[in-house]
C-alpha positions in Angstrom: 0.1 -0.3 -0.1 1.3 3.2 -0.9 1.8 5.8 2.0 0.7 9.5 1.6 3.4 12.0 1.3 2.8 15.3 2.9 3.4 17.9 0.7 2.2 20.7 2.8 5.6 20.2 4.8 8.0 20.7 1.7 7.6 24.7 1.6 8.0 24.8 5.5 11.2 22.6 4.8 12.5 24.8 2.0 11.8 27.9 4.0 14.0 26.8 6.9 16.9 25.9 4.7 16.5 29.0 3.0 16.7 31.2 6.5 20.2 29.2 7.2 21.7 30.5 3.9 23.9 33.6 4.0 23.7 35.8 1.2 26.6 37.6 0.2 26.6 41.5 -0.3 28.3 42.8 -3.3 32.1 44.1 -2.2 32.1 47.7 -3.0 35.9 48.7 -3.7 37.3 51.5 -1.6 37.5 54.8 -3.5 40.9 55.9 -3.4 40.1 59.8 -4.0 38.0 59.3 -0.9 40.6 58.0 1.2 43.1 60.4 0.1 41.3 63.4 1.5 40.3 61.8 4.3 44.0 61.0 5.0 44.9 64.5 4.1 42.4 65.7 6.2 43.9 63.8 9.2 47.1 65.2 8.4 45.9 68.8 8.3 43.9 68.7 11.5 46.7 66.9 13.7 47.4 68.8 16.7 50.9 69.6 17.3 52.7 66.7 19.0 56.8 67.1 18.3 59.0 68.5 21.1 59.9 72.1 20.4 63.9 71.0 19.3 62.4 68.6 16.7 60.2 70.9 15.5 62.7 73.4 14.8 65.6 71.4 14.1 68.2 71.8 11.2 67.0 70.0 8.1 67.6 69.5 4.6 64.1 70.7 2.4 64.0 71.0 -1.6 68.1 70.8 -1.2 68.5 73.5 0.6 69.9 73.1 4.0 67.8 75.0 6.5 69.6 76.0 10.1 68.1 74.9 13.4 66.2 77.5 15.5 67.2 77.2 19.4 64.1 76.9 21.2 65.7 78.0 24.4 66.1 81.4 22.8 62.5 82.0 21.6 59.7 83.8 23.4 57.9 80.8 24.4 54.6 81.9 23.4 56.3 81.8 19.7 57.1 78.5 19.7 54.1 76.3 17.3 51.5 75.1 19.5 47.5 73.9 19.7 45.6 76.6 21.7 41.9 77.1 22.6 40.6 79.3 20.0 37.0 80.1 19.5 35.7 81.2 16.3 33.0 81.3 13.8 35.7 80.6 10.9 35.5 77.1 9.5 38.5 74.5 10.4 41.2 75.1 7.3 41.0 78.8 7.6 43.7 81.0 8.4 43.7 83.8 11.0 46.1 86.9 11.2 46.1 89.1 14.2 48.4 91.6 13.3 48.4 93.7 16.6 49.4 90.1 18.6 51.6 89.1 15.7 50.1 85.7 16.0 48.7 83.5 12.9 45.8 80.9 13.6 45.3 77.7 11.5 41.8 76.8 12.6 40.9 73.3 13.5 37.9 71.7 14.3 36.6 71.7 18.0 37.3 75.1 19.0 41.1 74.6 18.7 43.6 76.2 16.3 47.5 75.8 15.6 49.2 79.2 16.7 52.3 80.3 14.9 53.8 83.6 15.6 54.4 85.8 12.7 56.3 89.2 11.7 54.3 91.8 10.2 54.8 95.1 8.5 54.4 98.4 10.4 51.0 100.1 10.3 51.7 102.2 7.2 52.3 99.0 5.1 50.6 96.0 6.5 47.9 94.9 4.8 44.6 96.8 5.1 42.4 93.9 6.5 39.5 91.8 6.1 39.4 88.3 4.4 41.2 87.1 1.2 41.6 83.9 -0.3 45.0 81.8 -1.0 45.0 81.6 -4.4 48.3 79.5 -4.8 51.1 78.0 -2.8 55.0 78.3 -3.6 57.9 76.1 -2.4 61.2 77.8 -2.4 59.2 80.5 -4.4 61.3 83.4 -6.4 60.9 87.1 -5.1 60.3 90.0 -7.1 60.0 93.5 -5.2 56.8 95.1 -6.1 57.4 98.5 -8.4 56.0 100.5 -5.5 59.2 99.0 -2.8 61.6 99.8 -5.5 60.3 103.5 -5.6 60.4 103.6 -2.6 63.5 102.3 -1.7 65.9 102.0 -4.9 68.9 101.8 -2.8 67.4 98.4 -1.2 65.2 97.1 -3.4 66.5 98.3 -6.6 69.5 95.9 -7.5 66.6 92.9 -6.8 64.1 94.4 -9.3 64.6 91.6 -11.6 64.0 88.8 -9.2 65.8 86.7 -6.5 65.8 82.9 -7.1 64.4 80.6 -4.4 66.9 79.7 -1.6 68.5 80.3 1.6 69.3 84.0 0.8 65.8 84.4 -0.5 63.5 86.9 2.0 60.5 84.6 0.9 62.0 81.7 2.7 61.0 78.1 2.2 57.4 78.6 1.4 54.7 81.1 0.4 51.3 81.5 0.3 49.7 83.8 -2.0 46.6 86.2 -1.2 44.1 87.2 -3.5 41.0 89.6 -2.8 37.7 90.0 -5.2 39.6 88.2 -7.9 43.0 90.2 -7.7 46.5 89.9 -6.1 46.6 91.6 -3.2 50.6 91.6 -3.6 50.5 90.3 0.0 52.1 87.2 1.1 52.6 84.6 3.9 55.7 83.4 3.8 59.2 82.2 5.6 62.0 84.3 6.3 66.2 84.7 6.2 65.8 86.9 9.4 64.5 84.6 11.8 64.7 87.4 14.9 62.4 89.4 13.2 59.3 87.1 14.1 57.3 88.9 16.5 58.1 92.3 15.3 56.6 94.9 13.0 59.6 94.7 10.3 58.2 93.1 7.0 57.5 95.3 4.0 53.8 94.7 4.5 53.7 90.5 4.1 53.1 88.1 7.0 56.2 86.2 7.5 57.2 83.0 9.6 59.9 81.0 11.0 61.0 78.4 8.0 60.0 75.6 9.8 56.4 77.0 10.9 55.6 78.0 7.2 56.4 74.6 6.0 54.3 73.2 8.6 51.7 75.6 7.8 51.8 75.1 3.8 51.4 71.4 4.3 48.4 72.2 6.0 46.5 74.6 4.4 44.4 74.2 1.0 44.5 76.1 -2.1 41.1 78.2 -1.7 41.3 78.5 2.1 40.0 81.7 3.7 42.6 83.9 5.1 41.4 86.8 7.6 43.7 89.3 8.5 42.5 91.4 11.6 
């Protein structure tokens, strides 16, 4: 005698088996461009962690030998450091306080990296307000403006055709070029071949930094970043 086969149990059995099968999800390859941007942002917003002696040590950069700056001889406030800094400006922006002679690179969460700067006398300094970093230079060439040559031909006249990048160049190791309302301001944030000028109002109007500091800032800031000069 043939036994009856319970067909109603078959769907239940198949459903139970299906529940035990792991369905694999398609593997999405990592986006290399996004990974690069995230790594850049992480480096840009990293707080200062090096010891001063390491930050200001002698080094070779771009084939040029940078002399060390002894932190023991520096005003402690002039040493690069992460500070509390409340501002409405976005992370990645630069704020220059000409009176206090500090430059701040804005970090997230109410922090900033503070660098000491040298500025121009009040009559020559940047007139203030916001601009953007139009481009960035490494060991840039320097050419005095026509007004600088006219104002002091004895000092600037011999440089009117330009000075190639290097240790003797007053632009130092790096330069950030400032543009305002679509026009070059002819003011720069740059290094210096005169470390003693930092913290003083002695430049021809630009914002100068120790070479070790401007190298650090140059690596952090992006082209197109806002710079606010107070």
